[in-house]
C-alpha positions in Angstrom: 66.4 104.3 146.6 69.6 103.1 148.2 71.9 104.6 150.7 74.9 102.7 149.2 77.8 104.7 148.0 78.7 104.1 144.4 81.7 101.9 143.8 84.5 104.1 142.2 85.7 101.0 140.4 82.3 100.4 138.7 82.3 103.5 136.6 84.9 106.1 135.4 85.4 109.2 137.5 83.9 112.4 136.1 85.0 115.9 136.1 82.1 118.4 135.8 83.9 120.5 133.2 85.5 117.7 131.1 83.2 114.7 131.4 84.6 111.2 132.1 88.2 111.0 133.2 90.1 108.1 131.5 92.6 105.9 133.2 95.4 106.2 130.6 97.7 104.0 132.6 95.2 101.1 132.4 94.6 101.7 128.7 98.4 101.7 128.0 98.8 98.4 129.8 95.8 96.9 127.9 97.2 97.8 124.4 100.7 96.6 125.5 99.1 93.1 126.0 97.9 93.0 122.4 100.3 91.2 120.0 101.5 93.3 117.1 100.1 90.9 114.5 96.6 91.4 116.0 96.9 95.2 115.8 98.1 95.1 112.2 95.4 92.7 111.0 92.7 94.6 112.9 93.8 97.9 111.3 93.9 96.2 107.9 90.4 94.8 108.3 89.1 98.3 109.3 90.7 99.8 106.2 89.2 97.0 104.0 85.7 97.5 105.5 85.8 101.3 105.1 87.1 100.9 101.5 84.3 98.4 100.7 81.7 100.9 102.0 83.2 103.7 100.0 83.1 101.5 96.9 79.4 101.0 97.4 79.9 97.2 98.1 78.1 97.1 101.4 74.4 96.1 101.2 72.2 99.2 101.0 75.2 101.5 101.0 75.4 102.3 97.2 74.5 105.9 98.0 77.7 106.3 100.1 79.9 105.6 97.2 83.0 107.9 97.2 85.8 106.7 95.0 88.2 109.4 96.3 87.9 108.1 99.8 88.1 104.5 98.6 91.3 105.3 96.8 92.9 106.7 100.0 91.9 103.7 102.0 93.1 101.2 99.5 96.4 103.0 99.1 96.8 103.0 102.9 95.9 99.3 103.1 98.5 98.5 100.4 101.2 100.4 102.2 100.4 98.8 105.5 100.5 95.3 104.0 103.7 96.1 102.1 105.4 97.3 105.2 103.9 94.8 107.6 103.6 91.5 105.6 107.0 90.2 106.6 106.2 90.9 110.2 102.9 89.1 110.4 103.7 86.0 108.4 102.1 84.7 105.2 99.5 82.9 107.2 98.0 86.3 108.2 99.1 88.3 105.2 97.8 86.1 102.4 94.1 86.6 103.1 94.7 90.4 103.5 96.4 90.5 100.2 93.5 88.7 98.6 91.1 91.2 100.1 93.3 94.1 98.8 93.3 92.7 95.3 89.5 92.3 95.4 89.2 96.0 96.5 91.6 97.1 93.8 89.6 95.2 91.1 86.3 96.6 92.5 87.8 100.1 92.3 88.8 99.6 88.7 85.3 98.4 87.8 83.6 101.3 89.7 85.8 103.9 88.0 84.2 105.8 85.1 87.7 106.4 83.8 89.9 103.5 84.9 93.5 104.2 85.9 96.3 103.0 83.7 97.7 99.6 84.8 100.1 100.2 87.7 98.5 103.6 88.5 95.5 102.4 90.5 95.2 102.6 94.3 97.9 100.6 96.0 99.4 99.4 92.8 102.7 101.2 93.5 103.1 98.5 96.2 101.4 95.5 94.6 102.2 96.1 90.9 99.4 96.2 88.3 96.2 94.3 89.2 94.3 92.5 86.5 91.1 90.5 86.8 
């Protein structure tokens, strides 16, 4: 056992009633240092990953298939890319658009009753998606 006093910088302070106390000023400074293109692409990748899992595309995750959830995620991804594509450049947007199209096609294949062309998730932003 040591008589050393714990370093307050080493771990977050705690409040017995509320648990860890977060330094919001430090978190705000950290997020301010992240370029917008990185935030947008990170959010897009998270939406893509979640949609893929809900489409049953992840290995061993076929039992987590939920097309309603996948539709919402794909729609949100399409809206994000439609609104943010001009801000992140085609270098970053092109692979995200390709991923979106792949998810839209996978959704169409997974649907028992496919949507009409132009009515699938995200197609109000991308237009009809065909294989």
